[in-house]
Residue frames as a rotation matrix with the C-alpha (Angstrom) as fourth column:
MET 1
0.860 -0.068 0.507 94.13
0.359 0.785 -0.505 41.24
-0.363 0.616 0.699 -19.92
PRO 2
0.101 -0.911 -0.401 97.86
-0.123 -0.411 0.903 41.63
-0.987 -0.042 -0.154 -20.72
PHE 3
0.607 -0.016 -0.794 99.14
-0.781 -0.192 -0.594 42.22
-0.143 0.981 -0.129 -24.24
ASN 4
0.247 -0.589 0.769 100.73
0.126 0.807 0.577 39.23
-0.961 -0.046 0.274 -25.85
ARG 5
-0.747 -0.660 -0.075 102.40
0.002 -0.115 0.993 38.71
-0.664 0.742 0.087 -29.21
ARG 6
-0.469 0.644 0.605 99.12
0.883 0.365 0.295 37.88
-0.031 0.672 -0.740 -30.91
HIS 7
0.546 0.681 -0.489 97.58
0.680 -0.701 -0.217 41.17
-0.490 -0.214 -0.845 -29.77
VAL 8
-0.047 -0.663 -0.748 100.61
-0.138 -0.737 0.662 43.11
-0.989 0.134 -0.057 -31.00
ALA 9
-0.870 -0.273 0.411 100.46
0.315 0.334 0.888 41.37
-0.380 0.902 -0.204 -34.38
GLN 10
-0.053 0.940 0.337 96.72
0.998 0.061 -0.013 42.05
-0.033 0.336 -0.941 -34.73
LEU 11
0.564 0.219 -0.796 97.16
0.372 -0.928 0.009 45.68
-0.737 -0.301 -0.605 -33.73
SER 12
-0.447 -0.815 -0.369 100.06
-0.087 -0.371 0.924 46.12
-0.890 0.445 0.095 -36.17
LEU 13
-0.736 0.243 0.632 97.99
0.669 0.406 0.623 44.68
-0.106 0.881 -0.461 -39.00
ALA 14
0.344 0.932 -0.109 95.05
0.916 -0.359 -0.180 46.94
-0.207 -0.038 -0.978 -38.16
VAL 15
0.330 -0.303 -0.894 97.26
0.065 -0.938 0.342 50.06
-0.942 -0.171 -0.290 -38.08
ALA 16
-0.750 -0.659 0.061 98.95
0.066 0.016 0.998 49.14
-0.658 0.752 0.031 -41.38
THR 17
-0.399 0.699 0.594 95.56
0.917 0.301 0.261 48.57
0.004 0.649 -0.761 -43.03
LEU 18
0.573 0.634 -0.519 94.25
0.671 -0.727 -0.147 51.88
-0.471 -0.264 -0.842 -41.74
LEU 19
-0.020 -0.673 -0.739 97.32
-0.068 -0.737 0.673 53.80
-0.997 0.064 -0.031 -42.90
THR 20
-0.873 -0.365 0.325 97.34
0.268 0.199 0.943 52.37
-0.408 0.910 -0.076 -46.40
SER 21
-0.194 0.872 0.449 93.63
0.975 0.121 0.187 52.94
0.109 0.474 -0.874 -46.91
GLN 22
0.671 0.540 -0.508 93.56
0.647 -0.761 0.044 56.48
-0.363 -0.358 -0.860 -45.49
THR 23
0.308 -0.630 -0.712 96.82
-0.143 -0.771 0.621 57.99
-0.941 -0.090 -0.328 -46.71
GLY 24
0.842 0.063 -0.535 97.13
-0.532 -0.068 -0.844 56.56
-0.090 0.996 -0.023 -50.19
TRP 25
-0.164 -0.949 0.270 100.07
-0.815 0.285 0.505 54.32
-0.556 -0.137 -0.820 -49.35
ALA 26
0.144 0.269 0.952 98.27
0.293 0.908 -0.301 51.51
-0.945 0.322 0.052 -51.09
SER 27
-0.847 -0.532 0.022 99.29
0.172 -0.235 0.957 51.48
-0.504 0.814 0.291 -54.72
LYS 28
0.153 0.874 -0.462 96.86
-0.367 -0.383 -0.848 53.21
-0.917 0.299 0.262 -57.06
PRO 29
0.273 -0.028 0.962 96.19
0.785 0.585 -0.206 51.90
-0.556 0.811 0.182 -60.54
GLU 30
-0.806 -0.586 -0.087 97.60
0.398 -0.645 0.653 53.90
-0.439 0.491 0.753 -63.41
THR 31
-0.100 0.754 -0.650 95.41
-0.323 -0.642 -0.695 56.48
-0.941 0.141 0.308 -65.09
PRO 32
0.665 0.409 0.625 93.91
0.439 0.463 -0.770 55.84
-0.604 0.787 0.128 -68.54
THR 33
-0.457 -0.884 0.101 96.12
0.533 -0.181 0.827 56.42
-0.712 0.432 0.553 -71.57
THR 34
-0.585 0.355 0.729 93.35
0.613 -0.395 0.684 58.23
0.531 0.847 0.014 -73.46
LEU 35
-0.706 0.393 -0.590 91.17
0.274 -0.617 -0.738 61.22
-0.654 -0.682 0.328 -72.64
ALA 36
-0.123 0.755 0.644 87.77
0.992 0.106 0.064 61.55
-0.020 0.647 -0.762 -74.32
GLY 37
0.831 0.511 0.221 87.43
0.537 -0.841 -0.073 65.07
0.148 0.179 -0.973 -75.70
GLY 38
0.740 -0.666 -0.093 91.05
-0.551 -0.680 0.484 65.88
-0.386 -0.307 -0.870 -74.91
LYS 39
0.656 -0.608 -0.447 94.55
-0.184 0.446 -0.876 64.64
0.732 0.657 0.181 -75.62
VAL 40
0.859 -0.510 -0.052 97.18
0.254 0.334 0.908 62.80
-0.446 -0.793 0.416 -73.60
ILE 41
0.760 -0.649 0.043 100.62
-0.316 -0.426 -0.848 64.35
0.568 0.631 -0.528 -74.12
THR 42
0.385 -0.752 -0.535 104.17
0.826 0.539 -0.163 63.46
0.411 -0.379 0.829 -73.14
VAL 43
0.528 -0.280 -0.802 106.39
0.487 -0.673 0.556 65.72
-0.696 -0.684 -0.219 -71.05
GLU 44
-0.614 -0.754 0.233 108.41
0.607 -0.263 0.750 66.42
-0.504 0.602 0.619 -74.20
GLU 45
-0.242 0.631 0.737 105.26
0.768 -0.340 0.542 67.75
0.593 0.698 -0.403 -75.89
GLY 46
0.723 0.494 -0.483 104.53
0.691 -0.512 0.510 69.72
0.005 -0.702 -0.712 -72.73
LYS 47
-0.036 -0.840 -0.542 108.01
0.589 -0.455 0.667 71.26
-0.807 -0.295 0.511 -72.82
LYS 48
-0.707 -0.173 0.686 107.44
0.698 -0.328 0.637 72.41
0.115 0.929 0.353 -76.41
LEU 49
0.308 0.897 0.316 104.18
0.706 -0.439 0.556 74.08
0.637 0.052 -0.769 -75.36
LEU 50
0.619 -0.163 -0.768 105.96
0.642 -0.459 0.615 75.70
-0.452 -0.874 -0.179 -72.40
ASP 51
-0.454 -0.890 -0.049 108.77
0.646 -0.366 0.670 77.01
-0.614 0.272 0.741 -74.61
ALA 52
-0.640 0.286 0.713 106.25
0.604 -0.386 0.698 78.41
0.475 0.877 0.074 -77.10
LYS 53
-0.918 0.345 -0.195 104.22
-0.045 -0.579 -0.814 79.92
-0.394 -0.739 0.547 -74.26
SER 54
-0.688 0.649 -0.325 101.17
-0.511 -0.114 0.852 78.49
0.516 0.752 0.410 -75.98
ALA 55
0.086 0.744 -0.662 99.37
0.288 0.618 0.732 76.79
0.954 -0.254 -0.162 -73.08
VAL 56
0.149 0.045 0.988 98.42
-0.890 -0.430 0.153 77.31
0.432 -0.902 -0.024 -69.45
PHE 57
-0.448 -0.351 -0.822 99.89
0.047 0.909 -0.414 74.64
0.893 -0.224 -0.391 -67.16
VAL 58
0.327 0.651 0.685 97.70
-0.773 -0.233 0.590 73.62
0.544 -0.722 0.427 -64.23
ASP 59
-0.752 -0.589 -0.296 99.25
-0.217 0.645 -0.732 71.77
0.622 -0.486 -0.613 -61.30
THR 60
0.247 0.969 -0.018 96.48
-0.397 0.118 0.910 69.81
0.884 -0.218 0.414 -59.57
ARG 61
-0.221 -0.403 -0.888 98.58
0.650 0.618 -0.442 68.70
0.728 -0.675 0.125 -56.59
SER 62
0.577 0.401 -0.711 98.25
0.815 -0.342 0.469 70.19
-0.055 -0.850 -0.524 -53.12
VAL 63
0.908 -0.231 0.350 99.50
-0.174 -0.967 -0.189 73.71
0.382 0.111 -0.917 -52.48
VAL 64
0.606 -0.716 0.347 102.27
-0.399 0.103 0.911 72.22
-0.688 -0.691 -0.223 -50.31
ASN 65
0.215 -0.525 0.824 103.53
0.642 0.711 0.286 70.02
-0.736 0.467 0.490 -53.16
PHE 66
0.778 0.106 0.619 103.15
0.563 -0.556 -0.612 72.90
0.279 0.824 -0.492 -55.62
GLY 67
0.891 -0.419 0.173 105.50
-0.453 -0.815 0.360 74.91
-0.010 -0.399 -0.917 -53.38
LYS 68
0.419 -0.755 0.505 108.11
-0.037 0.541 0.840 72.15
-0.907 -0.370 0.199 -53.44
GLY 69
-0.743 -0.659 -0.118 108.47
-0.131 -0.029 0.991 72.31
-0.657 0.751 -0.064 -57.21
ARG 70
0.379 0.908 0.180 106.41
0.217 0.102 -0.971 72.76
-0.900 0.407 -0.158 -60.36
VAL 71
0.037 -0.243 0.969 106.55
0.999 -0.013 -0.042 73.29
0.022 0.970 0.242 -64.09
PRO 72
-0.817 -0.415 -0.401 107.76
0.451 -0.893 0.005 76.90
-0.360 -0.177 0.916 -64.57
GLY 73
-0.882 0.469 -0.037 104.83
-0.439 -0.790 0.428 79.31
0.171 0.394 0.903 -64.76
ALA 74
-0.541 0.711 -0.448 102.25
0.472 0.698 0.538 76.72
0.696 0.079 -0.714 -63.72
VAL 75
-0.303 0.553 0.776 99.21
-0.773 -0.618 0.139 77.80
0.556 -0.558 0.616 -61.75
THR 76
-1.000 -0.005 -0.008 97.92
0.001 0.773 -0.634 75.85
0.009 -0.634 -0.773 -58.79
ALA 77
-0.101 0.995 0.017 94.41
-0.916 -0.100 0.389 74.47
0.389 0.024 0.921 -58.80
ALA 78
-0.868 -0.338 0.364 94.42
-0.480 0.762 -0.435 71.70
-0.130 -0.552 -0.823 -56.22
TYR 79
-0.122 0.801 -0.586 92.03
-0.504 0.458 0.732 68.87
0.855 0.384 0.348 -57.01
LYS 80
-0.502 0.046 0.864 90.40
-0.835 0.233 -0.498 67.53
-0.224 -0.971 -0.079 -53.85
GLU 81
-0.333 0.209 -0.920 89.88
-0.584 0.720 0.375 63.87
0.740 0.662 -0.118 -54.52
LYS 82
-0.372 0.263 0.890 87.58
-0.786 0.421 -0.453 61.55
-0.494 -0.868 0.050 -52.59
SER 83
0.698 0.647 -0.306 86.34
-0.702 0.536 -0.469 59.40
-0.140 0.542 0.828 -55.48
GLU 84
0.575 -0.439 0.690 87.85
0.193 0.893 0.407 56.07
-0.795 -0.101 0.599 -56.42
PRO 85
-0.274 -0.749 -0.603 90.80
-0.583 -0.369 0.723 55.96
-0.765 0.551 -0.335 -58.87
VAL 86
-0.282 0.294 0.913 88.73
0.666 0.746 -0.034 54.73
-0.691 0.598 -0.406 -61.82
ALA 87
-0.918 -0.146 0.369 87.94
0.389 -0.515 0.764 56.24
0.078 0.845 0.529 -65.23
ASP 88
-0.170 0.930 0.326 84.22
0.272 -0.274 0.923 56.58
0.947 0.245 -0.206 -64.47
PHE 89
-0.826 -0.294 -0.480 84.80
0.529 -0.111 -0.841 58.26
0.194 -0.949 0.247 -61.10
ASP 90
0.253 0.930 -0.266 82.03
0.962 -0.212 0.173 59.90
0.104 -0.300 -0.948 -59.06
VAL 91
-0.330 -0.382 0.864 82.39
0.466 -0.861 -0.203 63.60
0.821 0.335 0.462 -59.89
SER 92
0.520 0.665 0.536 80.13
-0.122 -0.563 0.817 64.60
0.845 -0.490 -0.211 -57.00
ALA 93
0.796 -0.260 -0.547 82.60
0.603 0.426 0.674 63.18
0.058 -0.866 0.496 -54.45
ASP 94
-0.211 -0.978 0.011 85.42
0.975 -0.209 0.072 65.51
-0.069 0.026 0.997 -55.55
SER 95
0.801 0.409 -0.438 85.96
0.351 -0.912 -0.211 69.24
-0.486 0.015 -0.874 -55.77
PHE 96
-0.308 -0.852 0.423 87.95
0.914 -0.141 0.380 71.29
-0.264 0.504 0.822 -58.26
GLU 97
0.106 0.294 -0.950 88.03
0.194 -0.943 -0.270 75.03
-0.975 -0.155 -0.157 -58.83
LEU 98
0.137 0.035 0.990 87.15
0.971 0.196 -0.141 75.32
-0.199 0.980 -0.007 -62.51
ASP 99
0.959 0.283 -0.004 87.19
0.279 -0.947 -0.156 79.11
-0.048 0.148 -0.988 -62.09
LYS 100
0.342 -0.911 -0.231 91.00
-0.160 -0.299 0.941 78.96
-0.926 -0.285 -0.248 -61.93
LEU 101
-0.158 -0.341 0.927 91.07
0.816 0.483 0.316 77.89
-0.556 0.806 0.202 -65.57
PRO 102
-0.968 -0.217 -0.124 91.27
0.106 -0.808 0.580 80.36
-0.226 0.548 0.805 -68.45
LYS 103
-0.165 0.950 -0.263 87.95
-0.252 -0.299 -0.921 82.06
-0.954 -0.086 0.289 -69.23
ASP 104
0.030 0.071 -0.997 88.65
-0.998 -0.059 -0.034 81.45
-0.061 0.996 0.069 -72.92
LYS 105
0.463 0.255 0.849 87.50
-0.398 0.915 -0.057 77.86
-0.792 -0.312 0.525 -73.37
ASN 106
0.978 -0.194 -0.071 89.53
0.004 0.360 -0.933 77.60
0.206 0.912 0.353 -76.58
ALA 107
0.328 -0.907 0.263 92.82
-0.912 -0.377 -0.163 78.23
0.247 -0.187 -0.951 -74.74
PRO 108
0.233 -0.325 -0.917 95.07
-0.013 0.941 -0.337 75.16
0.972 0.090 0.215 -74.46
VAL 109
0.416 -0.058 0.907 95.28
-0.898 -0.180 0.401 73.91
0.140 -0.982 -0.127 -70.87
VAL 110
-0.103 -0.555 -0.825 97.81
-0.205 0.824 -0.528 71.29
0.973 0.115 -0.199 -69.72
PHE 111
0.707 0.370 0.603 96.94
-0.672 0.083 0.736 69.37
0.222 -0.925 0.307 -66.56
TYR 112
-0.040 -0.713 -0.700 99.53
-0.073 0.701 -0.709 67.47
0.997 0.022 -0.080 -64.56
SER 113
0.852 0.132 0.507 100.13
-0.510 -0.010 0.860 66.02
0.118 -0.991 0.059 -61.11
ASP 114
0.334 -0.786 0.520 102.65
-0.609 0.241 0.755 63.48
-0.719 -0.569 -0.398 -59.84
GLY 115
-0.760 -0.598 -0.254 102.69
-0.591 0.474 0.653 60.94
-0.270 0.646 -0.714 -62.67
PRO 116
-0.664 0.478 -0.575 100.79
-0.327 0.506 0.798 58.01
0.673 0.718 -0.180 -64.22
THR 117
-0.403 0.564 -0.721 99.14
0.811 0.585 0.006 57.16
0.425 -0.582 -0.693 -60.89
GLY 118
-0.904 0.050 -0.424 98.28
0.185 -0.849 -0.494 60.82
-0.385 -0.525 0.759 -60.26
TRP 119
-0.363 0.863 0.352 94.52
0.931 0.322 0.171 60.68
0.034 0.390 -0.920 -60.73
LYS 120
0.017 0.406 -0.914 93.97
0.486 -0.802 -0.347 64.32
-0.874 -0.438 -0.211 -59.72
SER 121
-0.594 -0.306 -0.744 95.20
-0.405 -0.685 0.605 65.68
-0.695 0.661 0.283 -63.05
TYR 122
-0.940 0.319 0.118 93.29
0.292 0.579 0.762 63.09
0.175 0.751 -0.637 -65.07
LYS 123
-0.181 0.935 -0.305 90.07
0.965 0.108 -0.241 63.88
-0.192 -0.338 -0.921 -63.19
ALA 124
-0.103 0.084 -0.991 90.60
0.127 -0.987 -0.097 67.65
-0.987 -0.136 0.091 -63.52
ALA 125
-0.906 -0.260 -0.333 91.10
-0.295 -0.177 0.939 67.18
-0.303 0.949 0.084 -67.27
VAL 126
-0.687 0.720 0.099 87.87
0.695 0.611 0.380 65.16
0.213 0.330 -0.920 -67.52
LEU 127
0.057 0.728 -0.683 85.95
0.795 -0.447 -0.411 67.85
-0.604 -0.519 -0.604 -65.61
SER 128
-0.424 -0.299 -0.855 87.41
-0.165 -0.903 0.397 70.55
-0.891 0.309 0.333 -67.86
VAL 129
-0.989 0.138 0.047 86.24
0.086 0.288 0.954 68.73
0.118 0.948 -0.297 -70.98
LYS 130
-0.315 0.932 -0.181 82.77
0.944 0.328 0.046 68.39
0.102 -0.156 -0.982 -69.43
ALA 131
0.055 0.282 -0.958 82.83
0.512 -0.831 -0.215 72.14
-0.857 -0.479 -0.190 -68.63
GLY 132
0.884 0.441 0.153 83.34
0.323 -0.340 -0.883 72.91
-0.338 0.831 -0.443 -72.32
HIS 133
0.222 -0.875 -0.429 87.08
-0.562 -0.475 0.677 73.50
-0.797 0.091 -0.598 -72.62
LYS 134
0.912 0.268 -0.310 88.15
-0.387 0.310 -0.869 72.64
-0.137 0.912 0.386 -76.16
GLN 135
0.375 -0.860 -0.346 91.92
-0.301 0.240 -0.923 72.11
0.877 0.450 -0.169 -75.88
VAL 136
0.722 -0.060 0.689 92.39
-0.671 0.183 0.719 69.96
-0.169 -0.981 0.092 -72.79
LEU 137
0.248 -0.763 -0.597 95.80
-0.384 0.488 -0.784 68.32
0.890 0.423 -0.172 -72.58
TYR 138
0.935 0.070 0.348 96.66
-0.347 0.392 0.852 65.73
-0.077 -0.917 0.390 -69.95
MET 139
0.097 -0.974 -0.204 100.40
-0.749 0.064 -0.659 65.38
0.655 0.217 -0.724 -69.31
ARG 140
0.826 0.450 -0.340 100.17
-0.202 0.798 0.568 61.85
0.527 -0.400 0.750 -67.95
GLY 141
0.134 -0.867 -0.480 103.85
0.581 0.461 -0.671 61.49
0.803 -0.189 0.565 -66.99
GLY 142
0.904 0.398 -0.155 103.40
0.358 -0.509 0.782 64.40
0.233 -0.763 -0.603 -64.60
LEU 143
0.721 -0.634 0.280 106.10
-0.682 -0.720 0.129 66.12
0.120 -0.284 -0.951 -62.61
ALA 144
0.507 -0.545 0.667 107.84
-0.145 0.709 0.690 62.80
-0.849 -0.447 0.281 -61.91
ASP 145
0.470 -0.305 0.828 108.57
0.833 0.464 -0.302 62.23
-0.292 0.832 0.473 -65.60
TRP 146
0.903 -0.111 0.415 109.27
0.071 -0.914 -0.399 65.95
0.424 0.390 -0.818 -66.10
GLN 147
0.631 -0.685 0.365 112.01
-0.720 -0.341 0.604 65.82
-0.290 -0.644 -0.708 -63.44
ALA 148
0.457 -0.448 0.768 113.30
0.226 0.894 0.387 62.43
-0.860 -0.003 0.510 -64.63
LYS 149
0.551 -0.212 0.807 113.95
0.826 0.003 -0.563 64.05
0.117 0.977 0.177 -68.02
ALA 150
-0.349 -0.750 -0.563 115.85
0.845 -0.512 0.158 66.88
-0.406 -0.420 0.811 -66.25
LEU 151
-0.045 0.426 0.903 113.39
0.663 -0.663 0.346 69.52
0.747 0.615 -0.253 -67.46
PRO 152
-0.770 -0.384 0.509 113.31
-0.034 -0.773 -0.634 72.85
0.637 -0.505 0.582 -65.57
VAL 153
0.080 0.745 -0.662 111.45
0.876 0.265 0.404 73.09
0.476 -0.612 -0.631 -62.27
GLU 154
-0.237 -0.043 0.971 110.40
-0.205 -0.974 -0.093 76.29
0.950 -0.221 0.222 -60.53
ARG 155
-0.298 0.113 -0.948 110.37
0.863 0.457 -0.217 76.50
0.409 -0.882 -0.234 -56.74
């Protein structure tokens, strides 16, 4: 059976569907603007915390993306996400190394990833609150907003 235009069109549609569903090319909804038990902060507020050296910054992106650029002094704690991008996500589907967070649960911790559609940092912040951390800060604008405001980036 020879390929015809209809077969090519069907195959192209199937490949596009597979790529967008498996690689995240499909647009994700934005993360919530509130964090129960924690606080959502702007990148400007994050910069003040960085300047005062009064918080630990946790980059929840992949190690590869962390290496491309990060908030100065940030630590990497990649969030491995398999759950849906929703506020009541299935915690059991994901993995996150809580042991990379400060042992002092009263220490301020700022979580960030790529930006408002970066669910990894939101989910890590939620898990940290559930683990008993008292000063969980979610920098919702993420590295995208940080760079857009021309704030310093470490490579």
